[in-house]
C-alpha positions in Angstrom: 256.0 -9.2 7.3 257.0 -10.1 3.8 256.7 -7.5 1.1 255.3 -8.4 -2.2 256.9 -7.2 -5.4 254.1 -5.6 -7.4 256.2 -5.5 -10.6 256.6 -9.3 -10.7 252.8 -9.9 -10.6 252.2 -7.3 -13.3 254.7 -9.0 -15.7 252.9 -12.3 -15.3 249.6 -10.7 -16.0 250.8 -9.4 -19.4 251.7 -12.8 -20.8 248.2 -13.7 -21.9 247.9 -10.3 -23.5 251.1 -10.7 -25.4 250.2 -14.2 -26.5 246.8 -12.9 -27.7 248.3 -10.1 -29.7 250.8 -12.5 -31.4 248.1 -15.0 -32.2 245.9 -12.2 -33.6 248.7 -10.8 -35.8 249.5 -14.3 -37.1 245.8 -14.9 -37.9 245.5 -11.6 -39.6 248.5 -12.3 -41.8 247.1 -15.7 -42.7 243.7 -14.1 -43.6 245.3 -11.4 -45.8 247.6 -13.9 -47.6 244.7 -16.4 -48.1 242.5 -13.7 -49.4 245.2 -12.5 -51.8 245.7 -16.0 -53.1 241.9 -16.5 -53.4 241.6 -13.2 -55.3 244.4 -14.0 -57.7 243.2 -17.6 -58.4 239.6 -16.6 -59.1 240.4 -13.5 -61.1 242.7 -15.6 -63.2 240.1 -18.3 -63.7 237.6 -15.6 -64.6 239.9 -14.4 -67.4 240.3 -18.0 -68.6 236.5 -18.4 -68.6 236.0 -15.2 -70.6 238.7 -16.1 -73.1 237.4 -19.7 -73.7 233.8 -18.5 -74.0 234.9 -16.0 -76.6 236.7 -18.7 -78.5 233.6 -21.0 -78.4 231.0 -18.3 -79.3 231.0 -19.2 -83.0 231.4 -23.0 -82.6 228.8 -24.7 -84.8 228.3 -27.6 -82.3 227.6 -25.1 -79.5 225.3 -23.1 -81.8 223.3 -26.1 -82.9 222.8 -27.6 -79.4 223.0 -24.7 -77.0 222.3 -21.6 -79.2 223.9 -18.3 -78.3 225.8 -18.8 -75.0 223.8 -17.2 -72.1 225.9 -18.5 -69.2 229.4 -20.1 -69.3 231.0 -21.0 -66.0 234.1 -23.0 -65.1 233.5 -26.0 -62.9 236.6 -26.0 -60.6 235.9 -29.4 -59.0 235.3 -31.2 -62.2 238.3 -29.5 -63.8 240.6 -30.7 -61.1 239.4 -34.3 -61.7 240.1 -34.3 -65.4 243.5 -35.6 -66.5 245.7 -33.0 -68.3 246.8 -29.7 -67.0 245.2 -27.7 -69.8 241.8 -29.4 -69.8 238.9 -27.5 -68.1 235.2 -28.2 -67.6 232.6 -25.6 -68.1 228.8 -25.5 -67.6 227.2 -23.8 -70.5 223.6 -22.8 -71.2 221.6 -21.1 -73.9 218.1 -20.8 -75.3 218.3 -24.3 -76.8 219.6 -26.1 -73.8 222.4 -26.8 -71.3 225.5 -28.9 -71.4 229.0 -29.5 -70.1 232.0 -28.5 -72.2 235.3 -30.3 -71.6 237.9 -28.3 -73.4 241.6 -28.6 -73.9 243.0 -25.1 -74.1 246.3 -23.5 -75.1 247.5 -20.1 -74.2 248.2 -18.0 -77.3 249.0 -14.8 -75.4 248.0 -12.9 -72.3 244.6 -12.1 -73.8 243.8 -15.3 -75.7 243.1 -18.9 -74.9 242.3 -21.2 -77.8 240.3 -24.4 -77.5 242.1 -27.1 -79.6 239.9 -30.0 -78.7 236.8 -30.8 -76.6 233.4 -32.2 -76.2 229.9 -31.0 -75.4 227.9 -33.4 -73.2 224.2 -32.8 -73.1 222.0 -33.8 -70.1 220.6 -36.7 -72.2 224.0 -38.2 -72.3 224.8 -37.4 -75.9 228.4 -36.3 -76.4 229.4 -34.2 -79.4 232.9 -33.5 -80.6 233.4 -29.7 -80.7 235.6 -30.0 -83.8 234.2 -32.9 -85.9 236.2 -31.8 -88.9 239.5 -31.9 -87.1 241.3 -29.5 -84.8 241.1 -25.8 -85.6 244.1 -24.0 -87.0 246.3 -22.7 -84.2 246.1 -19.0 -83.7 249.2 -16.9 -83.6 250.1 -14.4 -80.9 249.3 -10.8 -81.4 252.3 -8.6 -82.0 253.3 -6.6 -78.9 
């Protein structure tokens, strides 16, 4: 009568368990890395959104057509389609109406983005230059 080796069978039974653990660890690492990248990207875009909004708060074209800004949100999809690495698209609304701002921004310092050119497009199709009298004077970085 042939004897069976119980150790050989037990080793083969562990292969699916080991593969499952390795796959689980890899998926967990991908999830953590992806979540980290997502968090960094969206927190960075949130800061950009706040800084551009602050720069446009007193813009006369926005004030006349939108009023005080109630909502101001970056449109990621539309921003990716616009040519130019420093051009972003924002949906803006206020008591007088809604519109889409396409703004070219420059970074002044870690806390300041300045809009140097742009347009406001209303739902009616009207397009207004945000700076009809020419580009605004460039801000200077805050001293450290």
